C-alpha positions in Angstrom: 11.8 -66.0 -2.5 9.3 -63.5 -1.4 6.3 -64.6 0.5 3.0 -62.8 0.0 1.1 -62.2 3.2 -2.5 -61.1 3.5 -3.4 -58.5 6.0 -7.1 -58.5 7.0 -9.2 -55.8 8.7 -8.6 -56.4 12.5 -11.0 -56.3 15.3 -10.6 -52.7 16.4 -12.3 -53.2 19.8 -15.6 -52.8 21.5 -17.2 -55.6 19.5 -17.1 -53.6 16.2 -18.0 -55.8 13.2 -17.2 -53.5 10.3 -15.4 -50.3 9.2 -15.6 -47.9 6.3 -12.5 -47.2 4.2 -12.0 -43.4 4.4 -8.5 -43.0 2.8 -5.7 -45.2 1.6 -2.3 -44.1 2.9 -0.3 -46.4 0.6 -0.3 -47.3 -3.0 0.2 -50.6 -4.7 3.9 -51.0 -5.4 4.9 -49.0 -2.4 7.4 -50.2 0.3 5.9 -50.3 3.8 7.6 -50.8 7.1 6.3 -52.9 10.0 3.6 -51.1 11.9 3.3 -48.3 9.3 -0.3 -47.0 9.0 -1.7 -48.1 5.6 -5.4 -47.1 5.7 -7.7 -44.8 7.6 -11.0 -46.3 8.4 -14.1 -45.0 10.2 -15.7 -47.3 12.7 -18.8 -46.8 14.7 -16.6 -45.1 17.3 -14.0 -43.0 15.6 -11.5 -42.5 12.7 -8.6 -45.0 13.1 -5.3 -45.3 11.3 -4.7 -49.1 10.8 -1.0 -50.2 10.8 0.2 -53.2 8.8 2.0 -55.8 10.9 4.2 -56.8 7.9 7.0 -55.0 6.1 7.6 -55.3 2.3 6.0 -54.3 -1.0 2.3 -53.7 -1.3 1.0 -56.0 -4.0 -2.8 -55.4 -3.8 -5.4 -53.4 -2.0 -9.0 -54.4 -1.4 -11.9 -51.9 -1.1 -12.4 -48.5 -2.6 -12.6 -45.4 -0.5 -16.1 -45.3 0.9 -16.5 -49.1 0.9 -17.7 -50.9 4.1 -15.6 -53.9 5.0 -16.4 -56.6 7.6 -13.8 -57.4 10.2 -11.6 -60.3 8.9 -11.9 -59.3 5.2 -8.7 -58.7 3.3 -7.3 -55.1 3.4 -4.1 -55.6 1.4 -1.4 -58.1 0.5 2.3 -57.5 1.1 5.3 -59.3 -0.5 7.8 -59.8 2.4 11.2 -61.3 2.4 14.6 -60.5 0.9 13.5 -61.3 -2.6 10.4 -59.0 -2.5 12.3 -56.0 -4.0 13.9 -58.0 -6.7 10.6 -59.4 -7.8 9.2 -55.9 -7.9 12.1 -54.7 -10.1 11.5 -57.6 -12.5 7.8 -56.9 -12.8 8.5 -53.2 -13.2 10.9 -53.8 -16.1 8.2 -55.6 -18.0 5.6 -52.9 -17.4 6.4 -50.9 -20.6 5.8 -54.0 -22.7 2.2 -54.1 -21.5 2.8 -57.2 -19.2 -0.6 -56.7 -17.6 -4.0 -55.7 -18.8 -4.6 -52.0 -18.5 -0.9 -51.0 -18.8 -0.1 -49.2 -22.1 -0.9 -46.2 -24.2 -4.4 -45.0 -23.5 -5.3 -48.2 -21.6 -3.8 -47.9 -18.2 -5.3 -44.6 -17.1 -7.6 -44.6 -14.1 -9.3 -41.3 -13.3 -8.6 -39.3 -10.2 -12.2 -39.8 -9.3 -11.7 -43.5 -8.9 -8.5 -42.8 -7.0 -6.7 -45.8 -8.5 -3.3 -46.5 -10.1 -2.8 -47.7 -13.6 -2.0 -51.4 -13.6 -1.9 -51.5 -9.8 -3.9 -54.6 -9.4 -5.9 -53.1 -6.6 -8.9 -55.3 -7.2 -6.9 -58.4 -7.9 -7.9 -61.3 -5.8 -5.3 -63.6 -4.1 -5.2 -65.8 -7.2 -4.7 -62.9 -9.7 -1.5 -61.4 -10.9 -0.7 -58.1 -9.2 2.8 -58.0 -10.6 3.3 -54.7 -12.3 1.7 -52.7 -9.6 3.9 -54.4 -7.0 6.9 -53.9 -9.1 6.7 -50.2 -9.7 10.2 -49.6 -8.5 10.5 -51.3 -5.1 14.1 -50.8 -3.7 16.3 -53.7 -2.9 16.1 -55.1 0.5 12.8 -53.4 1.4 11.4 -56.5 3.0 14.5 -57.6 4.7 14.0 -58.5 8.3 10.2 -58.0 7.9 9.2 -61.6 7.2 7.8 -61.8 10.7 5.0 -59.3 11.3 4.5 -57.5 14.6 1.0 -58.7 15.0 -0.1 -55.2 16.1 -3.3 -53.8 14.8 -3.6 -50.4 16.5 -1.2 -47.4 16.2 0.8 -46.9 19.4 0.7 -50.5 20.6 3.6 -52.9 20.6 6.6 -52.1 18.4 8.2 -48.8 19.3 10.4 -48.6 16.2 9.5 -45.6 14.0 7.9 -46.5 10.7 10.2 -46.3 7.8 10.0 -43.4 5.3 7.5 -44.2 2.6 9.2 -44.7 -0.8 7.7 -44.8 -4.2 10.2 -45.5 -6.9 9.9 -43.8 -10.3 8.8 -46.0 -13.2 11.4 -47.0 -15.7 11.5 -45.4 -19.2 8.4 -46.3 -21.1 6.9 -47.9 -18.0 3.4 -46.6 -18.8 2.6 -44.5 -21.7 1.1 -41.1 -21.1 -2.6 -41.0 -21.7 -5.3 -38.5 -21.1 -5.8 -36.4 -18.0 -6.2 -38.5 -14.9 -4.0 -41.4 -16.1 -1.4 -42.5 -13.6 1.4 -45.0 -13.2 3.4 -45.5 -10.0 5.1 -42.6 -8.3 4.7 -39.1 -9.4 1.4 -39.8 -11.0 -1.0 -36.9 -11.7 -4.7 -37.1 -11.2 -7.3 -35.0 -12.8 -9.6 -34.0 -9.9 -12.8 -35.9 -10.1 -16.1 -34.7 -8.7 -15.7 -34.0 -5.0 -11.9 -34.1 -5.2 -10.6 -30.7 -3.9 -7.0 -30.0 -3.0 -5.3 -26.9 -1.6 -4.2 -24.6 -4.3 -6.3 -26.4 -7.0 -8.2 -24.8 -9.8 -10.4 -22.9 -7.4 -9.2 -19.4 -6.6 -7.1 -19.3 -3.5 -6.5 -22.2 -1.1 -9.4 -24.5 -0.3 -9.8 -25.6 3.3 -9.3 -29.3 4.0 -12.6 -31.2 3.5 -13.8 -34.3 5.3 -13.4 -37.5 3.3 -17.0 -38.2 4.1 -18.1 -35.0 2.5 -16.0 -35.7 -0.6 -17.5 -39.1 -0.9 -21.0 -37.7 -0.7 -20.2 -35.2 -3.4 -18.8 -38.0 -5.6 -21.9 -40.1 -5.1 -24.0 -37.2 -6.4 -21.6 -36.1 -9.2 -20.9 -32.7 -7.6 -17.7 -30.7 -8.0 -16.8 -29.3 -4.6 -15.0 -26.4 -6.3 -18.4 -25.0 -7.3 -19.9 -25.2 -3.8 -19.6 -22.3 -1.3 -18.8 -23.6 2.2 -20.6 -22.4 5.2 -18.1 -23.6 7.8 -15.1 -21.8 9.3 -12.9 -20.2 6.6 -15.2 -21.5 3.9 -15.0 -25.1 4.9 -17.5 -27.2 3.0 -19.8 -29.1 5.3 -22.2 -32.0 4.6 -25.2 -29.7 4.8 -23.6 -27.6 2.0 -23.4 -30.7 -0.3 -27.0 -31.8 0.6 -28.2 -28.2 -0.2 -26.4 -28.4 -3.6 -28.0 -31.8 -4.3 -31.5 -30.4 -3.6 -30.8 -27.3 -5.6 -29.6 -29.3 -8.6 -32.6 -31.6 -8.4 -35.0 -28.6 -8.2 -33.4 -27.1 -11.3 -33.5 -30.5 -13.2 -37.2 -30.9 -12.4 -37.9 -27.3 -13.3 -36.3 -27.7 -16.7 -38.1 -31.0 -17.3 -41.4 -29.4 -16.5 -40.9 -26.5 -18.8 -39.9 -28.9 -21.6 -43.0 -30.9 -21.3 -45.1 -27.7 -21.3 -43.6 -26.6 -24.6 -44.3 -30.0 -26.1 -48.0 -29.6 -25.2 -47.9 -32.5 -22.7 -49.3 -30.4 -19.9 -51.4 -27.2 -19.5 -49.9 -23.8 -19.1 -50.7 -23.8 -15.4 -48.9 -27.1 -15.0 -45.9 -25.8 -16.8 -45.8 -22.8 -14.4 -45.9 -25.2 -11.5 -43.1 -27.3 -13.0 -40.9 -24.3 -13.6 -41.3 -23.3 -10.0 -40.1 -26.6 -8.9 -43.3 -27.6 -7.2 -44.7 -30.1 -9.6 -41.8 -31.0 -11.9 -42.1 -34.7 -11.2 -45.8 -35.1 -11.8 -45.3 -37.1 -15.0 -42.6 -39.4 -13.7 -43.7 -42.9 -12.6 -43.1 -44.0 -9.1 -39.7 -45.3 -8.5 -38.0 -43.5 -11.4 -34.5 -42.1 -10.9 -34.3 -38.8 -9.1 -31.8 -38.0 -6.3 -29.4 -40.9 -6.4 -30.3 -43.6 -3.9 -33.8 -42.1 -3.3 -37.3 -43.2 -4.1 -39.9 -41.0 -5.9 -42.2 -39.1 -3.6 -46.0 -38.8 -3.9 -47.7 -38.2 -7.2 -47.1 -34.6 -8.3 -43.6 -34.4 -6.7 -42.5 -33.1 -3.3 -42.6 -29.5 -2.5 -39.1 -28.0 -2.2 -40.0 -25.3 0.3 -38.8 -25.4 3.9 -35.6 -27.3 3.1 -37.6 -30.6 2.6 -36.2 -33.1 0.1 -37.8 -33.2 -3.3 -38.2 -36.9 -3.0 -38.0 -39.6 -0.4 -34.5 -40.0 0.9 -33.0 -43.2 2.4 -30.0 -42.6 4.7 -28.1 -45.7 5.8 -27.7 -46.0 9.6 -24.0 -46.7 9.4 -20.8 -45.5 11.1 -21.2 -43.3 14.2 -24.9 -42.6 13.4 -25.6 -46.3 13.3 -23.7 -47.0 16.5 -25.7 -44.2 18.3 -29.0 -45.7 17.0 -28.0 -49.1 18.3 -27.1 -47.6 21.7 -30.5 -45.9 21.9 -32.3 -49.1 20.9 -30.5 -51.2 23.4 -31.0 -48.6 26.1 -34.8 -48.4 25.6 -35.1 -52.1 25.2 -32.9 -53.3 28.1 -33.0 -50.6 30.8 -36.1 -49.8 32.8 -35.4 -46.1 33.1 -37.2 -43.4 35.1 -36.7 -39.6 35.1 -36.9 -37.0 37.8 -36.3 -33.3 37.5 -36.0 -30.1 39.5 -35.6 -26.4 38.8 -32.6 -24.7 40.4 -31.5 -21.1 40.8 -28.1 -20.9 39.1 -27.4 -17.3 39.8 -24.8 -17.9 42.5 -23.1 -20.6 40.4 -22.6 -18.1 37.5 -21.3 -15.5 40.0 -18.8 -18.0 41.4 -17.6 -18.9 37.9 -17.1 -15.2 37.1 -15.1 -14.7 40.3 -12.9 -17.8 39.6 -12.1 -16.6 36.1 -11.5 -13.0 37.2 -8.9 -14.2 39.7 -6.5 -15.2 36.9 -5.2 -18.6 35.9 -6.8 -21.1 33.6 -10.4 -20.4 32.7 -13.1 -22.7 34.0 -16.1 -23.5 31.8 -19.6 -23.9 33.3 -19.8 -27.5 32.0 -16.6 -28.2 34.0 -18.2 -26.9 37.2 -21.2 -29.1 36.6 -18.9 -32.0 36.0 -17.2 -31.3 39.3 -20.6 -31.2 41.0 -21.4 -34.6 39.4 -18.3 -36.3 40.7 -19.1 -35.0 44.2 -22.6 -36.3 44.0 -21.5 -39.7 42.7 -19.2 -40.0 45.7 -22.3 -39.6 47.9 -24.5 -41.8 45.8 -22.3 -44.5 44.3 -25.3 -46.5 43.3 -25.5 -44.4 40.2 -21.9 -45.0 39.1 -22.7 -48.5 38.2 -23.8 -51.0 35.5 -26.0 -54.1 35.4 -24.6 -57.5 34.4 -27.7 -59.3 33.2 -26.0 -62.6 32.7 -24.8 -62.8 36.3 -27.9 -60.9 37.5 -25.7 -58.5 39.4 -25.3 -54.8 39.9 -21.7 -53.8 39.4 -20.6 -50.7 41.3 -17.5 -49.1 39.8 -14.6 -47.6 41.8 -13.7 -44.8 39.4 -15.8 -42.1 37.6 -15.1 -41.9 33.9 -17.4 -39.0 33.0 -18.8 -38.8 29.5 -20.3 -35.7 28.1 -22.4 -35.3 25.0 -20.8 -33.3 22.1 -22.5 -32.6 18.8 -20.2 -32.7 15.7 -20.6 -32.7 11.9 -20.2 -36.5 12.1 -23.1 -36.8 14.6 -23.4 -37.1 18.3 -20.4 -38.4 20.2 -19.7 -38.9 23.9 -16.0 -38.2 24.8 -15.0 -39.7 28.2 -12.9 -37.9 30.8 -10.9 -40.6 32.6 -10.8 -40.5 36.4 -12.9 -37.4 36.5 -13.3 -37.8 40.3 -9.5 -37.0 40.7 -9.6 -33.8 38.7 -10.1 -30.2 39.8 -12.5 -27.9 38.1 -9.5 -26.4 36.1 -8.4 -29.9 35.2 -11.8 -30.9 34.1 -12.2 -27.8 32.0 -8.9 -28.3 30.2 -9.6 -32.0 29.4 -13.1 -31.4 28.3 -11.9 -28.6 25.9 -9.3 -30.9 24.5 -11.7 -33.7 23.9 -14.3 -31.4 22.4 -11.7 -30.1 19.9 -10.6 -33.6 19.0 -14.2 -34.7 18.5 -14.9 -31.9 16.1 -11.8 -32.8 14.2 -12.7 -36.5 14.1 -9.5 -37.3 15.9 -10.8 -39.1 19.0 -9.4 -42.5 19.7 -11.3 -45.5 20.9 -10.0 -45.1 24.4 -11.5 -41.6 24.5 -15.0 -42.8 23.5 -15.5 -45.9 25.5 -15.9 -47.3 29.0 -17.7 -44.3 30.5 -19.5 -44.8 33.8 -21.8 -41.7 33.9 -22.8 -39.1 31.3 -23.5 -35.4 31.6 -25.7 -34.0 28.8 -25.9 -30.3 28.3 -28.8 -29.9 26.0 -29.3 -26.3 27.1 -26.9 -25.3 24.2 -29.8 -26.0 21.9 -32.0 -23.5 23.6 -34.3 -25.9 25.3 -35.4 -26.0 29.0 -35.9 -29.7 29.6 -35.6 -33.2 28.2 -35.8 -36.9 29.2 -32.3 -38.2 28.3 -31.8 -41.7 27.0 -29.2 -43.5 29.2 -25.9 -44.2 27.5 -26.0 -48.0 27.6 -24.6 -49.8 29.6 -24.4 -47.0 32.1 -26.9 -46.5 34.9 -27.7 -42.8 34.8 -27.4 -39.5 32.9 -27.8 -36.0 34.2 -29.4 -33.5 31.8 -28.9 -29.7 32.0 -31.3 -27.3 30.3 -30.6 -23.7 29.3 -30.0 -21.1 32.0 -32.5 -18.3 31.5 -33.9 -15.3 33.5 -37.2 -16.2 35.2 -39.2 -14.9 38.1 -38.1 -16.7 41.3 -38.8 -16.4 45.0 -35.4 -15.5 46.5 -35.1 -14.8 50.3 -38.9 -14.4 50.6 -39.3 -12.0 47.8 -40.0 -12.2 44.1 -37.0 -11.5 42.0 -35.6 -12.2 38.5 -33.0 -15.0 38.8 -31.0 -17.3 36.4 -32.9 -20.6 36.5 -32.0 -24.0 35.1 -33.9 -27.2 34.9 -31.9 -30.4 35.9 -33.2 -33.9 35.0 -31.8 -37.3 36.0 -32.7 -40.4 34.0 -31.6 -43.5 35.9 -31.8 -47.3 35.7 -34.4 -48.3 38.3 -32.7 -51.6 38.8 -29.6 -50.0 40.4 -31.5 -47.8 42.9 -34.9 -46.6 44.0 -36.3 -43.1 43.8 -34.9 -42.1 47.1 -31.2 -42.4 46.0 -32.0 -40.8 42.6 -33.9 -37.9 44.2 -31.1 -37.5 46.8 -28.5 -37.3 44.0 -30.5 -34.7 42.0 -31.2 -32.7 45.1 -27.5 -32.5 46.0 -26.7 -31.4 42.5 -29.3 -28.7 42.7 -28.1 -27.5 46.1 -24.5 -27.2 44.8 -25.9 -25.2 41.8 -27.8 -22.8 44.1 -25.2 -22.6 46.8 -21.7 -23.5 45.4 -20.3 -23.3 49.0 -22.1 -26.7 49.6 -19.5 -28.2 47.3 -16.7 -27.1 49.5 -17.9 -29.5 52.3 -17.2 -32.4 49.9 -13.6 -31.5 49.1 
């Protein structure tokens, strides 16, 4: 007899307490193998494929896409054991007779927007019948040998056996009467695209670039069809900003129409109607707190002005996922670390010339950020006080033997800090290649937890935003961060004469508990000397 096992959301590391369901990789009634990924979730660190430690037939799923689940809550249930498939066949045979609520002509359809399966029992609790969904054609012996789970929770750990090919068995004759568009039952179901559901080769003309699940979710929440939105990303990719712009434009149009309607009815003066049609005062007659943009609160009386890209109403954006994790890091850093900042201007003309010569000589190209990273590792070898952390419980400074160098990267999902492992052992070419790889993975949302955690020092190039200086917030629990501003032409005294040189401002924010100003100033001065005279770096090799 089959045994139903419940798989709960595991602790994905780094003290994470919740995760958001981004995409289900299996359906109810599908056969899964041990360690097969079953759901993609977004944690505060990264997107993670979560594998199931049990093999058998999926009998229920818990949590819609976009739902936030705490660690330890149920993800899905799996019928394991030699009888699992037989039980699925029996349940599937009764499906056409309307064995469960929601299975039958015109009753079992679940729209593509909801992403469900007719009669799947996705929302069934442990005490409810999830029979027909589990029995949509499981093949015999699917759970054989899988009664014992692997116990693994992360892809790539433990069992090395390849995950079995996913199988979804076709429903038996009459196993779910056809309904309207969007109805589905078991394998081969067809879904009518709901708002925000865009696929390649869909109704839109030409192929549509793959869109982030988070962007799709945002579109669904606001009832937008992504096929009607023009993307501003590469190859027409629709970004979050595109959806937000569409939301504001629709709200402006709605308020304009409402204002004009009230003017015709004589509720307002002609001047007010003109203001409403222009989108500036369309919300004047609406009481505070009335519905506007979903999830928002009405602005001041008279409505918000739409000019300058400002929202028409007050918006509330949850601090969740990666943005929430960053906010918590910033808060802890400011609350726990007594930081101080020092800065210096440096002439980067020779560093830029050295990089041009290196790249002109052939071989792998070296980025400017990689050269600065190489300077950092050399400086940390001289001033190891800054490659450290503070253990407040033990009241100790912990100096670390390896440099795991983080660097700030801005992505569509927010600010992330990929970490180059053992940066002190890498050449400039090796640093450049690894930083390029991590940056590309960050933009694709494909960084793993190991690539985002356990950094010991951070390099922050805010010069890419066109600013000269900043006072960086230390990436808790590290002890220091080097900030690099833009490199720009400025008048500079060079060899006793005034000249136009390429100047950069360097800033170091450090934890004053790990060192005094002498060590911090020495570190920053060494970095500046290497920038001004790259030959100084040769003495450290």
